[in-house]
C-alpha atoms as one frame of an Amber mdcrd trajectory, in Angstrom:
protein
   0.000   0.000   0.000   1.271   3.488  -0.892   0.177   6.493   1.185   1.616
   9.970   0.557   4.250   8.327  -1.634   5.437   5.893   1.039   5.188   2.132
   0.815   3.623   0.270   3.721   3.634  -3.542   4.119   0.736  -5.417   2.552
  -0.138  -6.987   5.882  -1.236  -3.528   7.067  -3.972  -3.660   4.417  -5.768
  -0.527   3.258  -6.084   0.801   6.784  -2.643   2.249   7.506  -2.848   4.379
  10.654  -2.340   8.105  10.255   0.347   7.952  12.953   2.461   5.646  10.770
   2.099   7.956   7.778   2.926  11.065   9.819   6.006   9.313  11.204   7.228
   8.494   7.661   6.588  12.041   6.416   8.385  13.670   9.341  11.340  11.268
   9.325  14.410  13.335   8.452  12.293  16.284   7.279  13.129  19.886   8.129
  10.138  21.942   7.016  10.686  24.822   9.460  10.873  28.222   7.810   9.813
  26.917   4.395   7.020  28.574   2.481   4.544  26.367   0.647   2.448  27.859
  -2.144  -0.178  25.955  -4.110  -1.768  27.188  -7.303  -5.033  25.695  -8.484
  -6.040  25.530 -12.104  -8.675  24.007 -14.321  -8.036  21.144 -16.735  -7.728
  23.777 -19.439  -4.859  25.463 -17.567  -6.725  28.532 -16.302  -5.184  29.515
 -12.955  -7.861  29.971 -10.289  -5.986  30.996  -7.161  -2.780  30.917  -5.168
  -2.961  29.346  -1.708  -0.442  29.569   1.149  -0.207  26.643   3.573   0.129
  27.256   7.315   3.552  26.304   8.662   3.646  23.665  11.383   0.605  21.758
  10.101   0.733  18.217   8.764  -0.373  19.585   5.390   2.650  21.905   5.336
   5.082  19.133   6.271   3.544  16.651   3.817   3.676  19.149   0.959   7.318
  20.032   1.706   8.085  16.296   1.749   6.141  15.725  -1.480   7.969  18.580
  -3.209  11.367  17.297  -2.109  10.654  13.779  -3.366   8.669  14.427  -6.552
   9.476  14.907 -10.208  11.169  17.774 -12.011   9.885  21.314 -11.502   8.642
  23.518 -14.327  10.470  26.703 -15.346   8.900  28.623 -12.436   9.889  26.028
  -9.808   6.397  24.508  -9.456   5.723  20.759  -9.393   2.407  19.070 -10.153
   0.712  17.356  -7.200  -1.304  14.348  -8.291  -4.860  13.510  -7.222  -4.077
  10.530  -5.004  -1.436  12.441  -3.057  -3.555  15.539  -2.512  -6.537  13.476
  -1.336  -4.396  11.489   1.093  -2.731  14.614   2.477  -6.159  16.221   2.836
  -7.669  13.256   4.698  -4.872  13.114   7.253  -4.757  16.898   7.629  -8.513
  17.076   8.301  -7.993  14.756  11.252  -4.775  16.105  12.774  -4.808  19.801
  11.791  -8.530  20.496  12.231  -9.561  24.107  11.695  -6.040  25.207  10.726
  -6.348  23.541   7.306 -10.117  23.116   6.938 -10.435  25.484   3.959  -7.292
  24.117   2.306  -8.601  20.543   2.590 -11.918  21.500   0.970  -9.945  22.773
  -1.996  -7.666  19.733  -2.184 -10.751  17.519  -2.374 -11.915  19.140  -5.623
 -11.090  18.030  -9.166  -8.851  20.984 -10.047  -5.170  20.565 -10.761  -2.601
  21.831  -8.259   0.996  22.858  -8.559   3.228  23.281  -5.535   6.294  25.406
  -4.867   8.438  25.332  -1.741  10.920  28.076  -0.965
């Protein structure tokens, strides 16, 4: 099973605990002082908005981790975040971050495309 880009043993099934995922994301990660910016866009490439992610939240840490471990950035330093990853990050963040990322999670649950940049 893959959650947030990490492989978990098959014997854990589809119900990997959030604590295990958070532990993997935070392992060796230094997200302090990093700025995370998401841009949302339609399938046609029309940019809808730019969203900042609150530092110290699971969403912030997971997006920094995703950025560090994902594919090549475009010419502006943005990387595409894929549906499965954004849904998984959103589900965990809803539980552990609560109100701090409530609005962000609503957006991540939509069908728009998202690009991420970490500075």
